C-alpha positions as CSV (number, residue, x, y, z in Angstrom):
1,M,22.1,13.5,-21.1
2,E,19.5,15.7,-19.4
3,T,19.6,17.0,-15.9
4,K,16.6,16.7,-13.6
5,T,15.5,18.0,-10.3
6,D,12.8,17.0,-8.2
7,L,11.8,16.1,-4.5
8,A,12.3,12.1,-4.0
9,I,11.0,9.9,-1.2
10,V,13.4,6.6,-1.2
11,L,11.5,3.8,-1.7
12,K,14.4,1.2,-1.7
13,T,18.7,0.9,-1.7
14,V,20.8,-1.7,-3.2
15,T,24.7,-1.7,-2.7
16,F,26.7,-1.7,-6.1
17,E,30.1,-2.7,-6.5
18,E,30.8,-1.9,-3.2
19,R,30.8,1.6,-3.1
20,H,28.0,2.5,-5.1
21,R,24.1,2.5,-4.4
22,I,21.3,2.0,-6.7
23,V,18.5,3.8,-5.0
24,T,14.9,3.7,-6.3
25,G,12.6,7.0,-5.4
26,L,9.2,8.3,-6.0
27,T,8.9,12.0,-7.4
28,A,5.8,13.8,-7.9
29,E,6.6,14.7,-11.4
30,H,8.8,11.8,-12.6
31,G,7.4,9.2,-11.0
32,R,9.3,5.8,-9.8
33,I,13.2,6.8,-11.1
34,S,16.4,4.8,-10.1
35,C,19.4,6.3,-10.2
36,V,23.2,5.2,-9.6
37,A,25.0,6.9,-6.3
38,R,28.6,6.6,-7.1
39,N,30.9,6.3,-4.2
40,S,27.9,6.7,-1.8
41,I,29.0,4.2,0.6
42,Q,32.3,5.6,1.4
43,S,31.6,9.3,0.9
44,R,29.6,11.9,3.5
45,R,28.3,14.2,0.3
46,F,24.6,12.5,0.5
47,G,24.4,12.7,4.0
48,G,21.5,10.6,5.1
49,S,19.5,11.5,2.3
50,L,19.8,8.4,0.8
51,E,18.4,6.1,3.7
52,P,15.4,4.6,3.5
53,F,12.0,6.7,3.6
54,S,14.2,10.3,3.9
55,A,12.8,13.0,1.4
56,A,15.5,14.9,-0.7
57,Q,15.4,17.4,-3.6
58,W,17.4,15.0,-6.0
59,Q,19.6,16.2,-9.3
60,W,19.8,13.2,-11.9
61,V,21.2,12.9,-15.1
62,E,19.5,10.7,-17.6
63,K,21.1,8.6,-19.6
64,E,19.6,7.6,-23.1
65,G,18.8,4.3,-23.7
66,S,19.4,3.1,-19.9
67,D,16.9,2.9,-17.0
68,L,19.0,4.4,-14.6
69,G,20.2,7.4,-14.2
70,R,23.2,8.9,-12.7
71,L,22.6,10.8,-8.9
72,D,24.7,13.6,-8.8
73,S,23.3,15.5,-5.4
74,A,20.6,14.9,-2.9
75,E,19.8,17.8,-0.7
76,I,17.7,16.6,2.5
77,K,14.6,17.8,3.2
78,R,12.5,15.4,6.1
79,S,14.6,12.3,7.1
80,Y,11.7,10.6,8.3
81,E,14.2,9.0,11.4
82,G,11.3,8.4,13.8
83,L,10.2,5.7,11.5
84,R,13.4,3.7,12.7
85,K,13.0,4.0,16.2
86,S,10.1,1.4,16.5
87,F,10.2,-2.3,14.9
88,E,6.3,-1.6,14.5
89,K,6.6,2.0,12.4
90,L,9.4,0.6,10.6
91,A,7.6,-2.4,9.4
92,M,4.6,-0.7,8.4
93,A,6.5,1.9,6.6
94,S,8.7,-0.7,4.9
95,S,5.5,-2.1,3.6
96,L,3.9,1.2,2.7
97,S,7.3,1.3,0.4
98,E,7.2,-2.3,-0.8
99,I,3.5,-1.8,-2.4
100,L,4.2,1.5,-3.8
101,L,7.3,-0.1,-5.6
102,R,5.1,-2.8,-7.8
103,V,2.4,0.7,-8.4
104,A,4.1,3.3,-9.1
105,P,4.5,4.5,-12.8
106,E,8.2,4.7,-14.2
107,H,8.9,8.1,-15.5
108,E,5.8,9.4,-15.1
109,P,4.1,11.9,-13.5
110,C,2.2,11.1,-10.0
111,P,1.7,14.2,-7.7
112,D,-1.6,12.4,-6.2
113,L,0.8,8.8,-5.1
114,F,3.6,11.1,-3.8
115,R,1.2,13.0,-1.3
116,L,-0.3,9.9,-0.6
117,H,2.4,8.5,0.3
118,S,4.6,11.5,2.2
119,N,1.2,11.8,4.7
120,A,1.3,7.9,5.2
121,L,4.7,8.4,6.3
122,A,4.4,11.4,8.4
123,L,0.9,9.3,10.0
124,V,3.4,6.4,10.6
125,E,5.9,8.7,12.5
126,E,3.8,10.6,14.1
127,G,1.6,8.1,15.6
128,S,2.1,6.7,19.0
129,D,4.6,3.8,19.5
130,P,2.7,0.0,19.3
131,A,3.5,-2.1,22.2
132,P,6.0,-4.4,21.1
133,G,4.5,-7.8,19.6
134,A,1.3,-6.4,19.2
135,P,-1.2,-6.6,16.5
136,P,-0.5,-3.7,14.1
137,D,-3.8,-1.5,13.4
138,L,-4.8,-1.7,10.0
139,K,-6.6,1.1,9.3
140,L,-3.6,3.3,7.6
141,L,-3.0,0.1,5.6
142,N,-6.5,-0.5,4.6
143,F,-7.1,3.3,3.0
144,Y,-3.6,3.6,1.7
145,L,-4.5,0.3,-0.3
146,G,-8.2,1.6,-1.3
147,K,-6.6,5.1,-2.2
148,L,-4.1,2.9,-4.6
149,L,-6.9,0.9,-6.1
150,Q,-8.8,4.6,-6.6
151,W,-6.0,6.0,-8.4
152,S,-5.4,3.0,-10.6
153,G,-9.1,3.1,-11.7
154,N,-10.5,-0.4,-9.7
155,Q,-11.9,1.5,-7.3
156,P,-14.7,-0.8,-5.9
157,Q,-18.2,-0.7,-6.2
158,I,-18.9,0.3,-2.5
159,L,-22.3,2.5,-2.2
160,R,-25.0,-0.2,-2.8
161,C,-25.7,-3.6,-2.7
162,L,-25.0,-5.1,-6.4
163,S,-27.8,-6.7,-6.7
164,C,-31.0,-5.0,-5.1
165,E,-29.3,-1.6,-5.0
166,T,-29.7,-1.4,-1.3
167,P,-27.9,1.6,0.1
168,L,-24.7,0.8,2.3
169,E,-26.5,3.6,4.3
170,N,-29.2,1.3,5.2
171,V,-27.3,-1.9,5.8
172,P,-27.1,-2.8,9.4
173,C,-24.1,-2.8,11.6
174,E,-24.4,-6.2,12.3
175,S,-25.2,-7.7,8.9
176,A,-22.3,-8.9,7.1
177,L,-21.3,-7.8,3.9
178,T,-20.4,-10.8,0.9
179,W,-17.7,-9.3,-1.7
180,S,-17.2,-10.8,-4.8
181,I,-13.2,-10.3,-5.8
182,A,-14.0,-10.5,-9.5
183,E,-16.7,-8.1,-9.4
184,A,-15.2,-5.7,-6.5
185,A,-19.0,-5.2,-5.4
186,W,-20.9,-6.5,-2.3
187,R,-24.2,-8.3,-2.0
188,C,-26.6,-7.7,1.0
189,H,-27.2,-10.4,3.3
190,S,-30.6,-11.1,1.3
191,C,-29.1,-11.3,-1.8
192,R,-25.6,-13.4,-1.0
193,G,-27.1,-16.7,-1.4
194,S,-26.1,-19.7,0.0
195,E,-22.6,-19.8,-2.5
196,S,-21.2,-17.5,-0.2
197,A,-17.5,-18.2,0.2
198,H,-14.5,-17.6,2.4
199,V,-11.0,-17.4,2.3
200,R,-10.0,-21.4,2.4
201,R,-6.9,-22.6,2.1
202,R,-7.8,-24.9,-0.5
203,E,-6.5,-25.8,-4.1
204,G,-7.9,-25.2,-7.7
205,V,-11.0,-22.3,-7.1
206,A,-9.6,-19.4,-8.7
207,F,-10.3,-15.4,-7.5
208,Q,-13.1,-15.2,-9.4
209,H,-15.2,-17.8,-7.1
210,T,-13.9,-15.7,-4.1
211,L,-16.2,-14.2,-1.6
212,I,-15.3,-12.2,1.7
213,R,-17.5,-11.1,4.3
214,V,-16.4,-7.7,5.9
215,M,-18.8,-5.5,8.4
216,P,-20.4,-2.6,6.9
217,T,-18.9,-0.5,9.7
218,A,-15.4,-1.0,8.1
219,I,-17.0,-0.2,4.6
220,R,-17.8,3.1,5.8
221,D,-15.0,3.8,6.8
222,L,-13.3,2.8,3.6
223,V,-16.0,4.9,1.7
224,F,-14.7,8.3,4.1
225,A,-11.0,7.5,3.5
226,L,-12.1,7.1,-0.5
227,E,-13.7,11.0,-0.3
228,N,-10.9,12.6,2.3
229,P,-7.3,13.1,2.8
230,I,-5.6,9.9,4.6
231,R,-5.4,12.3,8.0
232,K,-8.9,12.8,8.4
233,A,-9.9,9.8,7.4
234,M,-7.7,8.2,10.4
235,E,-9.0,10.6,13.0
236,S,-12.6,10.0,12.0
237,A,-12.7,5.9,11.6
238,H,-15.1,4.3,13.6
239,A,-14.8,0.3,12.7
240,G,-12.5,-1.7,15.5
241,K,-9.0,-3.6,15.0
242,E,-10.9,-7.0,14.1
243,E,-13.4,-5.4,11.4
244,H,-10.5,-3.7,9.7
245,R,-8.7,-7.0,9.7
246,G,-11.3,-8.2,8.1
247,L,-11.2,-5.3,5.7
248,F,-7.8,-6.1,5.2
249,T,-8.3,-9.0,4.0
250,L,-10.7,-7.9,1.0
251,M,-8.0,-5.3,0.0
252,E,-4.8,-7.5,-0.2
253,A,-7.2,-9.8,-3.0
254,L,-8.8,-6.7,-5.1
255,M,-4.9,-5.5,-5.0
256,L,-3.9,-9.4,-6.1
257,Y,-6.9,-9.7,-8.9
258,H,-6.9,-6.0,-10.3
259,I,-3.7,-4.8,-10.1
260,P,-1.4,-6.5,-12.8
261,G,2.0,-7.6,-11.8
262,F,1.2,-7.2,-7.9
263,D,1.1,-10.8,-7.0
264,Q,4.2,-12.2,-8.9
265,T,6.0,-12.5,-5.7
266,P,5.1,-12.2,-1.7
267,L,5.7,-8.8,0.1
268,K,8.0,-9.6,2.1
269,S,7.8,-6.8,4.8
270,L,3.8,-7.5,5.5
271,R,5.3,-10.5,8.0
272,F,4.8,-8.1,10.9
273,V,1.2,-8.8,10.4
274,R,0.7,-11.8,13.1
275,E,-2.2,-13.5,11.1
276,P,-1.2,-15.5,7.3
277,T,-1.9,-12.6,5.0
278,L,-2.5,-13.2,1.0
279,L,0.6,-11.3,0.7
280,E,2.9,-12.6,3.2
281,P,5.5,-15.1,2.0
282,G,4.7,-18.7,2.1
283,S,1.2,-17.9,3.1
284,H,-0.7,-17.6,-1.1
285,P,-4.1,-19.0,0.1
286,T,-6.8,-20.7,-2.6
287,F,-10.2,-19.8,-2.1
288,G,-13.1,-22.3,-2.0
289,P,-16.9,-23.0,-0.9
290,A,-17.8,-22.1,2.6
């Protein structure tokens, strides 16, 4: 057995045998890890360090031949308490954590993912409280998903038309780009042809035949986000909420198609998105020609 120490952000907790918790956290140097925190429900020795989103210095023991470690101590560094004071903030933070549970590698260094996740949680916590029941601002979620695609080696071809190579900067703001999910690339109005397709609830059409239209202003926001820290991207975003809602449909589809295992089960936390989404329980639309 080997004792290890690292800063961890809690992604998930599950009650185990009434008195214990199984806690899954994201660390920079050891990736995604899961540990048993014995007597953590009745004892106060962990304080609030095992609450969802909390960042704490973990000390744990890895057991040979077991996926579960034994968490011996956790010293809280940041509680992200503000995320629990608003349903909308809690829903957004839960979505980020649930997505990362599927993407983050186990027991492998991932400092970029750790930095992305901690910065995104801070942005959600520090942001203004949305009006109750208001549609969410999807900019942060779009940039988060874009950076995950970039990190995984599945960054879409953004800067120019796949067919004629017209640069994104030369596309008029009112001219929608037609994205191919399988190719992870777009075609301009002149090249997209008559076979353009949109999201449809129709059976029998696979992802490789899917095309989604997105406004170029939202894609320009995404380009800036991929080249800069997520906080700077949020401060510099120009596209409106409806344009980012269209971009969200694209980002979902790219994640589903290009990230192995991502679509095995729906993401429960995305129910806060008022309109049905590809990743929301009970709303896995198929695709057909427009």
